C-alpha positions as CSV (number, residue, x, y, z in Angstrom):
1,M,18.8,-12.8,-14.4
2,T,17.1,-12.5,-11.0
3,P,13.8,-10.6,-11.7
4,F,12.5,-8.0,-9.2
5,L,9.0,-9.6,-9.5
6,D,7.8,-12.6,-11.4
7,L,4.0,-12.7,-11.6
8,R,4.1,-15.8,-13.8
9,A,5.5,-17.8,-10.9
10,Q,2.2,-17.3,-9.0
11,Y,0.2,-18.2,-12.1
12,R,2.1,-21.4,-12.4
13,A,1.1,-22.3,-8.9
14,I,-2.6,-21.5,-9.0
15,G,-3.3,-21.1,-12.7
16,P,-6.0,-23.8,-13.0
17,D,-8.0,-22.4,-10.1
18,L,-7.8,-18.9,-11.6
19,E,-8.9,-20.2,-15.0
20,R,-11.9,-22.1,-13.5
21,A,-13.0,-18.9,-11.7
22,V,-12.7,-16.8,-14.8
23,I,-14.5,-19.3,-17.1
24,S,-17.3,-19.7,-14.5
25,T,-17.8,-15.9,-14.4
26,M,-17.8,-15.7,-18.2
27,R,-20.4,-18.4,-18.5
28,A,-22.6,-16.7,-15.9
29,G,-22.6,-13.6,-18.0
30,T,-22.0,-11.3,-15.0
31,F,-19.1,-8.9,-15.8
32,V,-19.5,-5.8,-13.5
33,L,-20.0,-6.2,-9.7
34,G,-22.5,-9.1,-9.2
35,E,-22.1,-12.2,-7.1
36,P,-18.3,-12.8,-7.5
37,V,-17.6,-9.3,-6.2
38,E,-20.2,-9.5,-3.4
39,R,-18.6,-12.8,-2.2
40,F,-15.2,-11.3,-2.3
41,E,-16.3,-8.3,-0.3
42,A,-17.8,-10.5,2.4
43,D,-14.7,-12.6,2.6
44,F,-12.3,-9.7,2.6
45,A,-14.3,-7.9,5.4
46,R,-14.1,-11.1,7.4
47,Y,-10.4,-11.4,6.7
48,C,-9.6,-7.8,7.8
49,G,-11.9,-8.0,10.8
50,T,-14.3,-5.3,9.7
51,S,-18.1,-5.2,9.3
52,F,-17.9,-4.1,5.6
53,A,-15.7,-4.1,2.6
54,V,-16.7,-2.4,-0.6
55,A,-14.8,-3.2,-3.8
56,V,-13.9,-0.6,-6.4
57,N,-11.8,-0.3,-9.5
58,S,-8.4,0.8,-8.0
59,G,-6.7,1.7,-4.8
60,T,-6.7,5.3,-5.8
61,S,-10.5,5.2,-6.2
62,A,-10.7,3.6,-2.8
63,I,-9.0,6.6,-1.2
64,H,-10.9,9.1,-3.2
65,L,-14.3,7.6,-2.3
66,A,-13.3,7.1,1.3
67,L,-12.7,10.8,1.6
68,L,-15.9,11.8,-0.1
69,A,-17.9,9.3,2.0
70,A,-16.4,10.8,5.1
71,G,-17.6,14.3,4.0
72,I,-14.2,15.6,3.1
73,G,-13.9,18.0,0.2
74,P,-13.0,21.6,-0.8
75,G,-11.6,23.7,2.0
76,D,-10.7,20.7,4.1
77,E,-7.2,19.5,5.0
78,V,-5.9,15.9,5.4
79,I,-2.7,15.2,7.2
80,T,-0.6,12.6,5.5
81,V,3.0,11.8,4.4
82,S,5.0,12.6,1.3
83,A,7.0,9.4,1.5
84,T,4.5,7.4,-0.6
85,F,3.3,6.7,-4.1
86,V,1.7,9.8,-5.6
87,A,-1.8,8.2,-5.6
88,T,-2.1,9.0,-1.9
89,T,-1.8,12.8,-2.5
90,A,-3.6,12.7,-5.9
91,A,-6.7,11.1,-4.3
92,I,-6.8,13.9,-1.6
93,V,-6.5,16.6,-4.3
94,N,-9.1,14.8,-6.5
95,A,-11.6,15.0,-3.6
96,G,-11.0,18.7,-3.4
97,A,-9.1,18.7,-0.1
98,T,-5.6,19.8,0.6
99,P,-2.8,17.4,1.7
100,V,-0.7,18.6,4.7
101,F,2.5,16.7,5.0
102,V,4.4,15.5,8.1
103,D,7.7,13.7,8.1
104,I,8.4,10.1,8.7
105,D,10.1,8.2,11.5
106,P,13.8,7.4,10.5
107,V,13.5,3.9,11.8
108,T,10.0,2.7,10.6
109,W,9.7,5.1,7.6
110,T,6.1,5.7,8.5
111,M,4.2,8.8,9.8
112,R,5.6,10.4,12.9
113,P,2.7,10.8,15.3
114,D,4.5,13.4,17.4
115,L,4.5,15.8,14.5
116,I,0.7,15.7,13.8
117,A,-0.7,18.0,16.5
118,A,1.3,21.0,15.3
119,K,-0.3,20.6,11.8
120,V,-3.9,20.4,13.0
121,T,-6.0,23.5,12.1
122,S,-9.7,24.3,12.0
123,R,-9.7,23.0,8.5
124,T,-8.2,19.6,9.4
125,K,-10.7,16.8,8.9
126,A,-8.6,13.6,8.6
127,I,-5.3,11.8,9.2
128,M,-4.2,9.5,6.5
129,P,-1.2,7.3,7.5
130,V,0.5,5.2,4.9
131,H,1.7,1.7,5.8
132,L,4.8,2.1,3.7
133,H,6.2,-1.1,2.1
134,G,3.6,-3.1,4.2
135,R,4.8,-2.0,7.7
136,L,2.0,-0.7,9.9
137,A,2.2,2.9,11.0
138,D,1.9,3.6,14.8
139,M,-1.8,3.3,14.7
140,A,-2.3,3.5,18.5
141,A,-0.7,6.9,18.7
142,I,-2.4,8.1,15.5
143,T,-5.9,7.0,16.5
144,A,-5.5,8.6,19.9
145,L,-4.6,11.9,18.3
146,A,-7.6,11.6,16.0
147,Q,-9.9,11.1,18.9
148,R,-8.3,14.0,20.7
149,F,-9.0,16.4,17.8
150,G,-12.2,14.8,16.4
151,L,-10.6,13.6,13.1
152,V,-11.3,10.8,10.8
153,V,-8.6,8.2,10.3
154,I,-8.2,6.8,6.8
155,E,-5.5,4.1,6.4
156,D,-3.6,3.9,3.1
157,A,-3.2,0.2,3.3
158,A,-2.5,-0.3,-0.4
159,Q,0.7,-2.2,0.4
160,A,-0.3,-3.8,3.8
161,H,-2.7,-6.6,3.0
162,G,-2.7,-8.9,6.1
163,A,-0.3,-6.9,8.3
164,E,-1.5,-7.1,11.9
165,R,-0.6,-5.9,15.3
166,A,-2.1,-7.3,18.5
167,G,-4.7,-9.2,16.5
168,V,-5.9,-6.2,14.5
169,R,-5.3,-6.1,10.8
170,A,-4.5,-3.3,8.4
171,G,-7.8,-1.6,7.4
172,A,-9.4,-2.2,10.8
173,F,-7.5,0.4,12.9
174,G,-9.1,3.6,11.6
175,D,-12.5,4.6,10.4
176,I,-11.7,3.5,6.9
177,G,-9.0,1.3,5.3
178,C,-8.1,1.6,1.6
179,F,-6.5,-1.2,-0.4
180,S,-5.1,-1.6,-3.9
181,F,-5.2,-5.0,-5.7
182,Y,-2.8,-3.9,-8.5
183,P,-1.3,-7.1,-9.9
184,G,2.0,-6.8,-8.0
185,K,0.4,-6.3,-4.6
186,N,0.5,-9.1,-1.9
187,L,-3.1,-9.7,-2.9
188,G,-3.2,-8.7,-6.6
189,A,-5.9,-9.0,-9.2
190,C,-5.2,-9.7,-12.9
191,G,-5.8,-6.1,-13.7
192,E,-6.8,-3.1,-11.5
193,G,-8.9,-3.3,-8.3
194,G,-9.3,-1.8,-4.9
195,A,-11.5,-1.8,-1.8
196,I,-12.4,0.1,1.3
197,T,-12.9,-1.6,4.7
198,T,-14.9,0.0,7.5
199,N,-17.1,-0.8,10.6
200,R,-19.4,2.2,9.7
201,A,-22.5,1.3,7.8
202,D,-22.9,4.9,6.6
203,I,-19.5,4.9,5.0
204,A,-20.0,1.6,3.3
205,A,-23.3,2.7,1.9
206,A,-21.9,5.9,0.6
207,V,-19.0,4.2,-1.1
208,R,-21.3,1.7,-2.7
209,S,-23.4,4.5,-4.1
210,L,-20.4,6.7,-5.1
211,R,-18.7,3.9,-7.0
212,D,-21.9,3.4,-9.2
213,W,-22.8,6.9,-10.4
214,G,-24.3,7.9,-7.0
215,Q,-27.2,5.4,-7.3
216,E,-29.3,4.1,-4.5
217,G,-31.5,1.8,-6.6
218,K,-31.4,1.7,-10.4
219,Y,-31.6,5.2,-12.0
220,N,-32.1,6.8,-8.6
221,H,-29.0,9.1,-8.4
222,V,-28.9,10.6,-4.9
223,R,-25.4,12.0,-5.2
224,Q,-22.8,12.8,-7.8
225,G,-20.9,9.6,-8.3
226,F,-18.4,7.8,-10.5
227,N,-17.9,4.7,-12.6
228,F,-15.5,3.1,-10.1
229,R,-17.0,-0.4,-10.0
230,M,-15.0,-3.6,-9.8
231,D,-15.2,-6.1,-12.7
232,A,-16.7,-9.4,-11.7
233,I,-13.7,-11.3,-13.2
234,Q,-11.4,-9.4,-10.8
235,G,-13.7,-10.2,-7.9
236,A,-13.6,-13.9,-8.8
237,I,-9.8,-13.9,-9.2
238,L,-9.3,-12.2,-5.8
239,G,-11.7,-14.7,-4.2
240,V,-9.3,-17.5,-5.4
241,K,-6.2,-15.7,-4.1
242,L,-7.4,-14.4,-0.7
243,P,-7.3,-17.8,1.1
244,R,-3.6,-18.0,0.1
245,L,-2.6,-14.5,1.3
246,D,-1.4,-15.5,4.8
247,E,0.8,-18.2,3.3
248,W,2.3,-15.8,0.7
249,N,2.9,-13.2,3.4
250,G,4.7,-15.8,5.5
251,A,7.0,-16.6,2.6
252,R,7.7,-12.9,2.1
253,R,8.6,-12.5,5.7
254,R,11.0,-15.4,5.6
255,I,12.8,-14.0,2.6
256,A,12.9,-10.5,4.2
257,N,14.3,-11.8,7.4
258,G,16.9,-13.8,5.5
259,Y,18.0,-10.6,3.8
260,G,18.1,-8.8,7.1
261,R,20.2,-11.4,8.8
262,A,22.7,-11.5,6.0
263,L,22.9,-7.7,5.2
264,S,22.3,-5.8,8.4
265,S,26.0,-5.4,9.0
266,R,26.6,-4.0,5.5
267,V,23.6,-1.7,4.7
268,S,20.7,-0.1,6.5
269,V,17.9,-2.6,6.5
270,P,14.3,-2.4,7.9
271,S,14.4,-2.7,11.7
272,G,13.7,-6.2,12.7
273,P,13.3,-9.0,13.0
274,I,10.3,-8.5,10.8
275,G,7.1,-9.7,12.4
276,M,3.3,-9.8,11.7
277,D,3.1,-6.0,11.6
278,H,4.9,-6.0,8.3
279,A,3.4,-7.5,5.2
280,C,6.7,-7.2,3.3
281,H,5.2,-5.9,0.1
282,V,8.6,-4.2,-0.5
283,Y,12.0,-5.0,1.0
284,A,14.0,-1.8,0.8
285,I,17.5,-1.2,2.0
286,R,19.1,2.2,2.4
287,V,22.5,3.0,0.9
288,P,24.1,6.4,0.5
289,D,25.5,5.4,-2.9
290,R,22.2,3.9,-4.1
291,D,22.7,4.5,-7.8
292,A,26.1,3.0,-7.9
293,I,25.0,-0.1,-5.9
294,R,22.0,-0.4,-8.2
295,A,24.2,-0.3,-11.3
296,G,26.4,-3.0,-9.8
297,L,23.5,-5.2,-9.0
298,D,22.2,-4.8,-12.6
299,E,25.6,-5.8,-13.9
300,A,25.4,-8.9,-11.7
301,G,22.0,-9.8,-13.3
302,I,19.8,-8.7,-10.4
303,A,16.9,-6.4,-11.0
304,T,15.9,-3.8,-8.3
305,G,13.4,-1.1,-7.8
306,I,13.2,2.3,-6.1
307,H,10.1,3.1,-4.0
308,Y,10.1,6.1,-4.4
309,P,12.9,8.2,-5.9
310,C,11.2,11.6,-5.3
311,P,8.9,12.4,-2.4
312,V,5.5,13.8,-3.4
313,H,6.1,17.3,-2.0
314,L,9.0,17.8,-4.4
315,Q,7.2,16.4,-7.5
316,P,6.5,19.1,-10.2
317,A,2.8,18.5,-10.1
318,Y,2.5,19.4,-6.5
319,R,4.8,22.4,-6.2
320,W,1.7,24.5,-5.7
321,L,1.4,23.1,-2.2
322,G,4.3,25.3,-1.3
323,Y,6.9,22.8,0.0
324,G,10.5,22.8,-0.8
325,A,13.7,20.9,-0.4
326,G,14.6,20.5,3.3
327,D,11.0,20.7,4.6
328,L,10.7,17.0,5.2
329,P,14.3,15.8,5.7
330,Q,13.7,12.2,6.6
331,S,11.3,11.7,3.7
332,E,13.9,13.3,1.3
333,A,16.7,11.2,2.7
334,L,14.7,8.0,2.3
335,A,14.0,8.9,-1.3
336,R,17.7,9.5,-2.0
337,E,18.9,6.2,-0.4
338,T,16.2,3.6,-0.8
339,L,16.7,0.6,-3.0
340,S,14.2,-2.3,-3.2
341,L,15.4,-5.8,-3.6
342,P,13.7,-8.7,-5.3
343,L,10.9,-10.0,-3.1
344,Y,7.9,-12.2,-4.0
345,P,6.6,-15.5,-2.3
346,E,8.0,-17.8,-5.0
347,L,11.5,-16.2,-5.2
348,P,13.9,-19.1,-5.4
349,S,16.4,-19.5,-2.6
350,D,19.2,-19.5,-5.2
351,D,18.1,-16.1,-6.3
352,V,18.0,-14.8,-2.7
353,D,21.5,-16.1,-2.2
354,A,22.6,-14.4,-5.5
355,V,21.2,-11.0,-4.2
356,I,23.0,-11.4,-0.9
357,T,26.3,-12.4,-2.5
358,A,26.2,-9.6,-5.0
359,L,25.4,-7.0,-2.3
360,T,28.1,-8.4,0.0
361,T,30.7,-8.1,-2.8
362,L,29.6,-4.6,-3.8
363,T,29.7,-3.2,-0.2
364,A,33.0,-4.9,0.4
365,E,34.4,-3.2,-2.6
366,R,33.0,0.1,-1.5
367,L,34.7,-0.3,1.9
368,A,38.0,-1.1,0.3
369,R,37.8,2.0,-1.8
370,T,37.2,4.2,1.2
371,A,39.8,2.6,3.5
């Protein structure tokens, strides 16, 4: 069986280093925030090219607190996309604001900047692009629009650790970047974790306070806050993994480009060749008969994923926003057709070949049936 993701493979490679970091943290008796988290924050800010990074307990919390720190709440609107994991929208709603969706580009699968201006109202306070699957959105166009309308830019970079364009990394284009360190991410903790990045000292200070019950100094609660702190053990683990991120991303890109070269004549693959602006968190193809192809791959012993089978604007929990089928046609088409192939840095070449062979066979059979 070819797994979709094998986290044990990473552990086999760096397990002793992780264990030393965890044991050292345990012996120090620091379990929440503390020196391991502070060290990781400094290293991650340096890596992303920002002045500050503030660690929290999840990527969802990172978005939630980024919005609150930017002064966004009830009555405000945030322009974003529906082709994403539900956490993007949930965090906006949890902050009291209203998500306003624009469609995605049919080639890059990220936010279409040319649709943004028509959605701006007097209530609009921010634009939240999503770097879907690890590919950077068109940040030059998005930040230019934000400057034109006086809006905050908050990057949902939960899948884009290390993606860069013209020397600028994800999380450094906008006012705030938001990251998830869920275990399956390119930079994953051994549990939950997240962070914001920013060049604004006021934003960093507000998130530090908000993540720790709104404190500025012990028992001095200056705002209503939350228990969104990062565990020290997760900070220590991420500190071990961060220096290896570029190497892991390079391996992901090599595998992704191998898929693209072999499959581009048979299925719709991400536009390429894939370069540094794509962290390759997910390698998704598009096939109109997605469910049949997925079943065939499963029979061949190849696990796949779907990111994501239903866009957020059609999810039952968000019907109250007033969107319906056909409102975001590109987002809806992607949801119907997308299929994610196995991709992780340690994926054996034999497994890559098996995926390519199985897909080649299945698509050939499909063509034969329709001939």
